[in-house]
N, C-alpha and C positions, 0 to 999 in steps of 0.2 A: 799283559796290561795295556799295551799300546792301543790295541783295537778297542778295548773297553773305554779308554780315555777319549778316543775319537767319538764314540757314541755319546758319552756324557757331554763333551764339548758341543756336539751338534744339538743336543736337547737343550742345553743352556742357551745357546745362540738363538734357537727357535723361540724360546720363551721370551728373550729380550726383544727380538724383532716383533713378536706378537704384541708385547706390551706397548711398543711404540705405535703400532698400527691399529690397535684395538679400538681406540676412541673414534678416529675418522671412519673406520669400517662400521662401527655401531651407529654413528650418525647417518651413514648412507642407508643402512638397513631399516631405520625408523620410517622411511618413506613407503615401505611396502610390507613390513613385518614387525611384529612385537616380540623380538628375540631378546632374552635376558643378556646383559652385558657379559657375564662370565661365560655364557655359551658362545657368543661371538668371539671372545678372546681365545677360548680353547680351540675353536674350529680353525682360526687363523694360525695358531701355534701348530696344529696338526698338519695343515697345508704346508707351512714353511718347513716343518720337519720332513715331510714326504719329499719335498724338493731337495733338501739337504741329503737325505738318505740315498736318493738316486745318484748323486755325485759320490757319496761316501762308499756305496757298494761298488762302484767302478774303481774307486781309489784302492779299496781293500780286495779287489778282484773277486767279488761275490757276484757271479753272473748266472750260474745255472739254477734250474728249478730245485735241485738238491740243496744248493747253498741257502735257498730261501725256505727250505723245509718241505718242499712240494715234490719230492722225488718219486712218489708213487704214481702208478697209472691213475688217471682221473676217476674212473669208476670205483676203483678200490678206495681211493682217497675220500671220495664223497660218502661211500658206504661206511667207512670207519668214522667219519665225522658224525653221521647220523646215529650210529650205534653208541658212540661215546657221548653224543649229545643226550640221548635217552638216559644213559647212565648218569650224566651230569644232572639232569632234571630229577631223577629218582633220588640221588644222594642229597641234592639241595632241598628236596621236599622233606627229608628227614630233619634237616636243620630248621626248615620252616615250621614243621610240626612242633619242634621244641619251643620255638619262639612263641607260637600261638598257644600251645598247651600251657605254658608257664605264665601267660599274660604279658610277656615282654613286648608283644605286638598284638594289637586289637584292631578290629575292623574300624576303618575311618567312617564316622557317622555320615559324612557327605558322600560316601561310596554306596550307591544303590546296587544291591545284589540282584543281578538278572543275567540271563544268558548273553544279552548284548554287551553289558558292561564287562562281564568276565571275558568275553571274546575280544573286546577292545583292549583290555590291559594285557591279555595274552599276546595279541598281535604286536602291541608296543614292546613287550618284553622280548618277543621273538626277534623283532627288528633290531632292538638294542643288542641282544645276545649275539646275533650273527655278525653285525657290524663291529662290535667291540672285539669279539674273539678273532675275527679275520685280521683286523688291524694290529692288535696287541701281540698276537701270537706270531704273525709274520715278522714283526720287529724284534720281540724279545726272544722267543724260542726259535725264530727263524734265522735272520741274518746276524743278529748280535751273538747268538749262541754259536753259530758257525764260525764267526770271526774270532771269538775268544777261544773256542775249542782248538782252532788251528795253532794258536800260540801256547796255550796252557792246559789243554785237556777238557773233557766234557764236564767234570765235576766242578772245576774252577769256573767254567762258563755258567753253571747253575748258581754257584755261590756268589757270583758277581752280579748277574742279571736279576736275580730274585729280589734283593734289597732295593735295587733301583726301580724295579717294577712296583714295589710296595710304596716307595716314597712318592712316585709320580701320581699315585692315586689321590694325593691330597691337593693336587693342583686344580684351581678354578672351581672350588666347591663353595667359596664365599660369595654371597649375593650382595651386589651393590645396587641400591635403588636407582632407577633410571634418571630421576631428577638430581642425583648426586654424581652422575658420571661426568668426568672431565678429562683433560689431556693427560693427567697423571694417573688416571684410574687403572690403566693397564699395569703400570709398575706397582701400584698399590695392591692390586689383585695378586700379582706375583709375590709380593712381600708377605701378605697376610696368609697366602696359601701354605708357605713353608715356615713362617714364624713359629707356629706351635712345635715344630721339631726341635726348637731350642729347649723345650720343656718336655722331654720324652715321656714322663709319667702321664701326661695328659692324653697322649695318643698311642701309648705302648700297645694297648690291646688291639686297636685297629691296624697298627703297623705289623704286629705279629700275625694278624689274620691274613693280610695281603701277602706277607712273606711266606706263610705256610702254603697259600694257594700257588704262589709263584714256584715254590720248590716242587710241589706235586706236578705241575705242568712241565717243569724242567725234567723231572724224573721220566715222564712219558717220552720226552724228546730224546733223552739219553738211551732209553731202552729200545726205541724204535728207529731212531735216526730221521724221523720226520715229525711234522706238527699236526697230523690228522687227529690223533687222540686228544691233543692239547686244545685244538680248536673246538672239538665236540664237547669236552668237559667244560671248558670255559664258557661256551655259549649256553649250555644247559644250566649252569649255575647262575649266569646273569639273567636268564629268562625268569627264574623263580624269584631271585632277589628284586628284580625290577617290578614284578607283579606285587610283591610284598610292599615295596616302596609306594606303589600307586594305590593299593587297596587297603592299606593298614597304616596305623600311626603307633607311636611309642606308647606302651601301656604302663600302668602303675603296678609294679610287681616287686616290692621291696625285698622279698625273700630271694629273688633271682637277679636283682639289678646289677650285681657285680659281673654277671656273665655277658652283658652287652655294654659297649662303649657309648660315650656321648657324641662321638663324631657324626655318626649317621643313624644311630638307633637300630642298626642291623648287625653290624660286625661286632665282635668282641671275643672274650676268652672262650666262649662256647665253641668257637670254630677250631680251636687247637686240638681237642680230642677228636673232633669230627675229621680234621685233616689227617691226623695220625692214623686213624682207622682206615681212611681211604688209601693213604700211601702204603700202609701195611697190606691191604687187600690187593693193591696193584702189584706190589713186590712179590707177595706169596703166590699169586696166581699167574705170574709172568710167563711161566712155561706153557700156559694154555692160550695166550693171546699175543704175545710179543712176536713170535715167529710169523704169524699171519699179518700183524700190523707193520712188519718190516717189508711186506710185499714178497716174502719168500715162499708163500703158499697161496693157492687159489681156493682152498677149502674155506668153509664158513666157520665163524667163531663158535 
């Protein structure tokens, strides 16, 4: 638990420092860009956290590539990322088909369907998927998992990191209009991001969705000892969800409305049977891919 508390403390400190710096940073950016305040605050928090983690990794003696989840040869690592990225896209498309087929998501009237527009949102999704997966997996299934595993074992590492992974996805999702931004806005953003957690029923479906995703990704780390599969799956899922967010809006489908939460109109209880099916498939087929994903074989999947 000591290592886990170090990470939680670092994340909290990064959030508080970012809250204090968000307004002056936002004022500086207005001279050359029109970035939303919540994005400026989240990027500052991420930068502060990176600096903290550099120190924390040294303090916890996390120094090798293996400690960070990158213990495989680079060619094999990238190959696995691509393979599991394609699996991530394929499985996410099943979820997207459910959302579109039931009318829970419908095409945004402002989104013009063309090869150029589809290519644009695909590239946006691809960029988001790669960036998000690399950062989050290096932190959660990489160094955090390694540090907790040393103290309490791999399954404890999964059970502690996955809920934290889920909770942090609620940060900086609230929009504050530019003309309302002030010195206290960073702390207001921090407060309103996590205030709904005091009323679990409002966010339970979204929380359980992120929790299920985190547990699946932790399962791949436990089985393989590295984060290649986790990065691939995570990136593939984000690509599809990002494309849905850019090209569709929430639809009116009363018969299926209970399956999607109100937090973002994408996640919801539908993701739980989807996650169980993926976890079961990974577990039941582990004999055919884990040996290779550990780097113990040079044969193809």
